[in-house]
N, C-alpha and C positions, 0 to 999 in steps of 0.2 A: 394375585395380582393381574389383571387383565394387560393382556399382548398387546405391546405397542409398534404397531405395525410400519411406523415412520420413524422408528427409532434405527438407525444405521448398524447396533448389534443382531437389531432381530432377523437382519437380511439374508442368512445364512441357509433359511429355510424357503424360503419364498422365490417363486417362480414365476414366468409371465408365460401365459396360454394366449397366443391371437388364433383369431379364426375369421376368412375371409373367403365367400364366393358367394354366385347366388344367392337371393334368399328364396328361400321354400322352408315351411311348417315342419318345428323336427331338429332343425340346427342344435338352438342352446339344449332342448331336452337330450337329445343324441350326446354332445358334449359333458354335459355337465350329469348327466349317466355315470360316465366311465370314473369321474371324480367322487360321486358317493359312493360307486362299489370300493374304493378304496380309503374313503375315510378320510379325502384331502380336503381341505376347509377354504371356500372361496373368502378370500380376503376385501374383496372391491372385483365389481366387476362394472363394465359399460357397454353398450351395444347399438348399434344401427344403423337404421337402411339409408343407402344413397342410390338414386335410382334403379333401383332394384339388387345393388348390391348388400349382402351383407357382411358388417363386420361386429366383431366381440374381443373385448380385451377382460383378459383375468387377473389378480393377482390370485396366487393360491399359496398356500399356506402347507407344504410337505410335513412338516413336523407331526402334525394330526393323522398323516393318511399311515400304511401299512405297503409303499411303494416307493422304490427311489425312482430319480428327474430321467436316468435312460430309460424304467421300463414304462413311466407313465409317458414319455412323448412319445414312445412306438405304441401305447394304446389309444393315444388321443389322435396321431397320426393315422393309424390304421379305419379309426372311427369315420376319420371327418374324408377320407377317402369313399367309407360308402355313405355318406352324407354327401360328398361332392363339390367338399370345401378343403381348404388347404389350412391346416393344422402347423403351427411351428411352437416349441415349447423351451424355452432358456431360462435359469439362474436370472435371478435380478440382477445380480454383481454385471453382467455383462451389457444391460442395456445402462446401467450406471457407470461402466467403464466408457462407452458410447461418448456421453457425456461431456467427461473428461479430455477428451479428444482436439 
């Protein structure tokens, strides 16, 4: 049965990854390589460049992966520093809770 990523019951394994910084080649490849290394599935992705500033937001499914959220955050933040971008990784519940405030 396909996974319904918009069903609230599936949220427990979803995280939001945001990336922002000066645009340059290799950002998407560098960040997604970490996800691929750990078999973390990208459920949804949007990216844009506005006046030379790159931004990307991804919803990722940790249930397919072999890494927990704190370790994934650590690796992505570290890769972001190497790439010169800021990376944030939070459980999707953090964003849903902000909507309710």
